[in-house]
matplotlib code that plots the C-alpha trace (Angstrom):
import matplotlib.pyplot as plt

x = [121.3, 119.0, 115.3, 114.1, 116.3, 115.5, 111.4, 111.9, 114.4, 114.3, 112.7, 112.5, 114.6, 114.1, 111.9, 114.4, 111.7, 110.6, 112.6, 109.6, 110.7, 107.5, 107.2, 104.7, 101.5, 101.4, 97.9, 98.2, 97.5, 99.4, 102.7, 104.1, 106.1, 109.1, 108.9, 111.2, 108.8, 110.8, 109.6, 112.9, 111.5, 110.7, 107.0, 104.4, 101.2, 100.2, 99.4, 103.1, 104.6, 103.9, 106.4, 104.8, 104.2, 107.6, 109.1, 107.0, 108.4, 112.0, 111.1, 109.5, 112.6, 115.2, 113.2, 113.1, 116.9, 115.4, 116.4, 113.1, 109.4, 105.9, 103.3, 99.5, 96.1, 95.6, 97.4, 95.2, 96.1, 99.9, 99.2, 97.6, 100.3, 102.7, 100.5, 99.9, 103.2, 103.0, 102.4, 100.0, 101.2, 103.4, 102.8, 102.9, 103.5, 101.6, 102.3, 98.8, 98.1, 97.9, 95.7, 92.3, 92.1, 95.3, 94.0, 90.7, 92.5, 94.3, 91.3, 88.9, 90.4, 94.1, 93.2, 91.1, 94.1, 96.2, 98.1, 98.2, 98.4, 99.5, 98.7, 101.4, 101.9, 105.6, 105.8, 105.9, 109.3, 110.3, 106.4, 107.9, 110.4, 108.2, 105.5, 108.1, 108.1, 109.6, 106.9, 107.2, 108.0, 107.4, 107.0, 104.6, 105.0, 103.7, 105.3, 104.0, 100.9, 97.3, 95.6, 97.3, 100.5, 102.6, 106.3, 108.2, 112.0, 112.7, 116.2, 115.2, 112.3, 114.6, 117.0, 114.3, 112.6, 116.1, 117.1, 113.6, 114.4, 111.7, 111.1, 110.4, 107.8, 107.4, 104.5, 105.7, 102.8, 102.6, 106.3, 106.8, 110.8, 111.2, 111.0, 111.9, 114.1, 113.2, 115.9, 118.5, 117.3, 117.0, 113.9, 113.3, 110.2, 108.4, 104.7, 103.1, 99.7, 100.6, 97.1, 98.2, 101.4, 103.3, 100.5, 99.8, 96.4, 93.7, 93.0, 95.0, 94.3, 97.7, 100.0, 103.5, 106.0, 109.6, 112.1, 115.7, 117.3, 115.8, 115.0, 112.1, 109.8, 110.1, 109.6, 106.5, 105.0, 105.8, 104.1, 101.0, 100.7, 101.2, 98.8, 96.1, 96.2, 96.7, 98.4, 98.2, 96.6, 99.0, 97.1, 97.2, 100.9, 101.6, 99.8, 101.6, 105.1, 103.7, 102.8, 106.0, 108.2, 106.9, 106.9, 109.7, 108.6, 105.0, 106.4, 108.3, 105.0, 103.1, 105.4, 106.0, 102.2, 101.4, 103.6, 102.2, 98.6, 99.9, 101.4, 98.1, 95.9, 98.1, 97.5, 93.6, 91.3, 88.7, 91.4, 92.5, 95.3, 97.3, 98.9, 101.9, 105.6, 106.9, 105.6, 108.3, 105.3, 104.9, 106.2, 108.0, 109.5, 113.1, 112.9, 111.1, 114.0, 116.5, 114.8, 112.9, 113.8, 110.8, 107.6, 105.1, 102.1, 99.6, 98.3, 95.3, 93.7, 90.7, 88.1, 86.8, 83.9, 83.2, 81.6, 78.9, 81.4, 83.9, 81.1, 80.0, 83.6, 83.5, 80.4, 81.5, 84.6, 84.7, 88.0, 89.2, 87.2, 85.2, 86.7, 88.7, 92.1, 95.1, 98.3, 96.6, 97.1, 93.7, 93.5, 91.2, 89.7, 88.2, 86.3, 88.1, 86.0, 83.1, 84.8, 86.9, 84.0, 84.3, 88.3, 88.9, 91.4, 90.4, 88.5, 85.2, 86.4, 89.3, 89.6, 92.4, 93.9, 95.8, 97.1, 97.4, 99.5, 97.2, 98.7, 99.0, 97.3, 94.3, 94.2, 94.5, 91.9, 89.4, 90.1, 89.8, 86.6, 85.1, 86.4, 84.9, 81.7, 81.3, 82.4]
y = [68.9, 70.7, 71.4, 68.5, 66.2, 67.1, 67.0, 63.4, 62.3, 65.0, 63.1, 59.9, 56.9, 53.2, 51.5, 49.1, 46.5, 45.9, 47.7, 50.0, 52.7, 54.7, 55.9, 53.4, 55.0, 54.3, 54.9, 53.3, 55.9, 54.1, 52.2, 49.5, 49.8, 47.7, 44.9, 47.2, 50.1, 52.2, 53.2, 52.3, 52.8, 56.3, 56.5, 56.6, 57.9, 59.6, 63.3, 63.2, 61.6, 59.8, 58.2, 60.0, 63.4, 63.1, 62.5, 65.3, 68.0, 66.8, 67.2, 70.7, 72.0, 70.7, 72.2, 75.7, 75.4, 75.6, 73.4, 72.0, 72.1, 71.6, 70.2, 71.1, 70.2, 73.5, 76.7, 78.6, 76.0, 76.8, 80.5, 80.2, 78.5, 80.5, 83.7, 81.8, 81.9, 85.3, 86.5, 89.2, 92.8, 91.4, 93.6, 91.9, 94.3, 93.0, 94.2, 95.3, 93.3, 89.9, 86.9, 87.7, 85.1, 85.9, 89.6, 88.5, 86.2, 89.3, 91.9, 89.7, 87.2, 87.8, 91.5, 89.5, 87.7, 91.0, 90.6, 94.1, 93.9, 97.0, 96.8, 99.0, 99.9, 98.8, 100.5, 103.7, 104.6, 104.1, 102.8, 99.2, 100.7, 103.2, 100.4, 98.6, 99.6, 97.9, 95.6, 94.5, 90.5, 89.6, 91.2, 89.2, 89.8, 87.9, 88.2, 88.0, 89.0, 87.6, 89.1, 92.3, 90.7, 93.2, 92.7, 93.2, 93.3, 90.3, 91.4, 95.0, 93.7, 91.2, 93.9, 96.3, 93.4, 92.3, 95.8, 96.1, 92.6, 91.0, 87.8, 87.9, 85.5, 85.1, 83.5, 82.0, 80.2, 82.2, 81.8, 78.3, 77.4, 76.5, 80.3, 82.1, 81.0, 83.7, 82.2, 83.3, 86.8, 86.8, 85.4, 83.3, 81.5, 80.6, 79.5, 77.7, 76.7, 73.4, 73.0, 75.0, 74.5, 72.1, 69.3, 70.7, 68.8, 70.2, 67.3, 68.1, 70.4, 71.0, 73.4, 74.0, 76.2, 76.0, 77.4, 78.7, 77.9, 76.0, 77.9, 79.0, 80.3, 76.8, 74.9, 76.9, 76.3, 72.5, 72.3, 74.0, 71.3, 68.4, 69.6, 71.2, 68.2, 70.5, 67.5, 66.8, 63.2, 60.5, 60.1, 63.9, 64.1, 60.9, 62.8, 66.0, 63.9, 62.4, 66.0, 67.7, 65.2, 67.2, 70.8, 71.9, 71.1, 72.1, 75.5, 76.0, 75.6, 77.7, 80.7, 80.3, 80.2, 83.1, 85.3, 84.5, 85.0, 88.4, 89.8, 88.9, 90.8, 93.6, 94.4, 93.8, 96.9, 95.2, 94.9, 98.2, 96.7, 93.5, 92.6, 90.5, 90.8, 89.4, 92.4, 95.4, 97.7, 96.1, 98.5, 95.5, 94.1, 94.9, 93.5, 90.5, 90.1, 90.4, 87.7, 85.3, 82.8, 83.4, 85.1, 82.5, 81.3, 83.8, 87.2, 89.3, 91.7, 94.4, 94.1, 97.7, 98.8, 97.2, 94.2, 93.3, 93.3, 91.2, 88.7, 88.9, 88.1, 84.9, 83.6, 83.0, 81.3, 77.4, 76.1, 78.4, 77.2, 79.5, 78.3, 79.4, 78.3, 78.1, 76.2, 73.2, 71.7, 73.2, 76.9, 78.7, 82.2, 84.1, 87.3, 88.3, 91.2, 88.9, 86.1, 88.1, 90.1, 93.3, 93.4, 93.1, 95.3, 94.1, 96.4, 95.1, 94.8, 92.7, 88.9, 86.5, 84.0, 80.8, 80.1, 76.1, 73.8, 73.6, 74.9, 78.7, 79.2, 77.5, 79.8, 82.7, 81.8, 81.2, 84.6, 86.4, 84.9, 85.6, 89.2, 89.5, 87.9, 90.3, 93.5]
z = [73.2, 70.6, 71.1, 69.0, 70.6, 74.2, 73.1, 72.2, 75.5, 78.1, 81.3, 80.0, 79.1, 78.1, 80.7, 82.6, 83.5, 79.9, 77.5, 76.2, 74.4, 75.2, 78.8, 80.6, 82.1, 85.8, 87.1, 90.5, 93.4, 95.8, 96.1, 97.8, 101.1, 101.8, 104.7, 106.9, 106.4, 103.8, 100.5, 98.7, 95.1, 95.6, 95.6, 98.3, 97.1, 93.8, 95.1, 96.2, 93.1, 90.3, 87.6, 84.8, 86.4, 87.6, 84.0, 82.6, 85.5, 84.5, 80.5, 81.1, 83.3, 81.0, 77.9, 79.7, 81.2, 84.8, 87.8, 88.6, 87.2, 89.0, 87.2, 87.7, 86.5, 84.7, 83.8, 86.3, 88.9, 88.1, 88.2, 91.5, 93.1, 92.2, 93.7, 96.9, 97.7, 98.4, 101.9, 103.4, 103.3, 99.9, 96.7, 93.1, 90.1, 86.9, 83.5, 82.3, 79.6, 81.4, 80.9, 82.3, 84.6, 86.3, 86.5, 88.1, 90.8, 91.8, 91.6, 93.0, 95.4, 96.7, 98.2, 101.0, 101.8, 102.1, 98.8, 96.7, 93.0, 91.1, 87.4, 85.0, 81.5, 81.1, 77.8, 80.0, 80.6, 84.4, 85.0, 86.5, 88.5, 90.0, 90.8, 93.0, 96.4, 99.5, 99.8, 96.2, 96.4, 92.7, 89.4, 86.9, 83.1, 80.0, 76.8, 74.2, 76.2, 76.0, 73.8, 72.7, 71.8, 73.8, 74.0, 77.2, 77.3, 80.0, 81.0, 81.8, 83.8, 85.5, 86.5, 88.0, 89.9, 91.4, 92.2, 94.3, 96.0, 94.0, 91.9, 88.3, 87.0, 83.2, 81.6, 78.6, 77.2, 73.7, 73.0, 74.4, 75.3, 71.7, 70.7, 74.3, 77.2, 80.0, 82.4, 79.9, 80.2, 84.1, 85.0, 88.2, 87.4, 84.3, 84.1, 81.4, 80.5, 79.2, 77.8, 74.9, 72.9, 74.7, 74.8, 71.7, 70.7, 72.4, 74.5, 77.8, 80.7, 82.4, 83.6, 85.0, 86.8, 86.2, 88.5, 87.7, 91.2, 94.1, 97.2, 99.7, 96.6, 94.9, 98.1, 99.0, 95.5, 95.7, 99.2, 97.9, 95.2, 97.5, 100.4, 98.2, 96.0, 92.8, 91.0, 87.1, 86.4, 85.1, 81.8, 81.0, 82.0, 79.7, 76.8, 77.3, 77.2, 73.9, 72.4, 73.7, 71.3, 68.3, 70.0, 68.0, 64.8, 65.4, 66.7, 63.5, 61.6, 63.9, 63.5, 59.7, 59.4, 61.6, 60.0, 56.5, 58.1, 59.8, 56.4, 54.7, 57.2, 57.7, 54.1, 53.9, 53.8, 56.2, 58.7, 60.8, 62.8, 63.3, 66.6, 65.7, 67.1, 63.7, 61.8, 61.5, 62.3, 65.7, 68.7, 70.3, 67.1, 68.2, 71.4, 70.2, 67.5, 70.7, 72.8, 70.6, 68.3, 65.7, 66.6, 67.8, 66.4, 68.1, 66.6, 67.2, 64.6, 64.4, 62.2, 60.2, 62.4, 66.1, 67.5, 65.0, 62.2, 64.0, 64.9, 61.1, 59.9, 62.5, 61.3, 57.8, 58.6, 57.1, 58.2, 61.1, 64.1, 66.5, 69.8, 72.8, 74.0, 71.7, 70.6, 69.0, 65.5, 64.4, 63.8, 66.5, 66.7, 69.1, 70.0, 73.3, 74.7, 74.9, 76.6, 79.1, 80.5, 83.1, 83.4, 79.4, 77.7, 74.4, 71.7, 70.6, 67.1, 68.0, 67.4, 68.5, 66.2, 67.3, 63.8, 63.2, 61.4, 58.4, 55.1, 55.2, 52.0, 53.0, 56.3, 54.5, 52.1, 54.6, 56.2, 53.1, 52.0, 55.6, 55.7, 52.2, 52.9, 56.0, 54.2]

ax = plt.figure().add_subplot(projection="3d")
ax.plot(x, y, z, "-o")
ax.set_aspect("equal")
plt.show()
């Protein structure tokens, strides 16, 4: 099926009890047991399974082309569940530009549990391979990355990981399965902050992990979800299923708008650098063309000057909202270094822009007047 069709139908069917086209919202935490003691209808307790959550998991798995998905109450909960599947003495090799929350987990928490994290510049030839030792069990990449929009060759990273006997985990939040399919390039698991593009309306907190194949790794992540109680609530799952119905259509608008905005910023004298893989000047442009269908709705750019000039430009915006997060219908902009803190890799002059689905001329006009007012 095409993406547009999967978004509407994957994981769902007409309700057999009522004929309802929209999936019913099941809020019950517990389910009736048969007189003989069995649970013939498949559900026991909502922490272990809920009809709406299960529908969302089937939907996301189909969108990514994986065998199974597990839904979590946030993107960070999903990331934590994947990383906890590692054991004491294991090493995880991580691309240097990775979401700062994941970096903080690996720097501040996992060492005390005997898990070693090594951060590498995957743009340096041989760096990823050199970092993979006999104790490496996982390679974690994010492409395009947050917030510097670095592009990693998934196929090359998968080969390096597999040659070392490790799994390749790809964070696919920025691209979504509409723009990029990591499993087609060799990834073993895909992580999403569902809060962002998949739900798509800035009103849901959720995460997901998708697995290419079943196995012990998947079993450990599923066991953690159930036993730790790290489960998405039914209403959030229901809202996400509703949002996914328009994912393919929204992503076309996000991609088109972001490219138009990136080209405008690239030519503006108050902007010193634009990070967007759709620009031919981007160092990862060729790889992005190979493994992506479009270039996504996220970009970052540096304002001429530094922190004060970046905040001056942000203060002048009237349409684009100064807010964290990304992937919703509204354009959102943020100074990343002030959010990320001690482990940030973002320059003080850098702002990250989630380009929404407003008309691109209106987004550009707002950025233009703010840049000129700040200058």
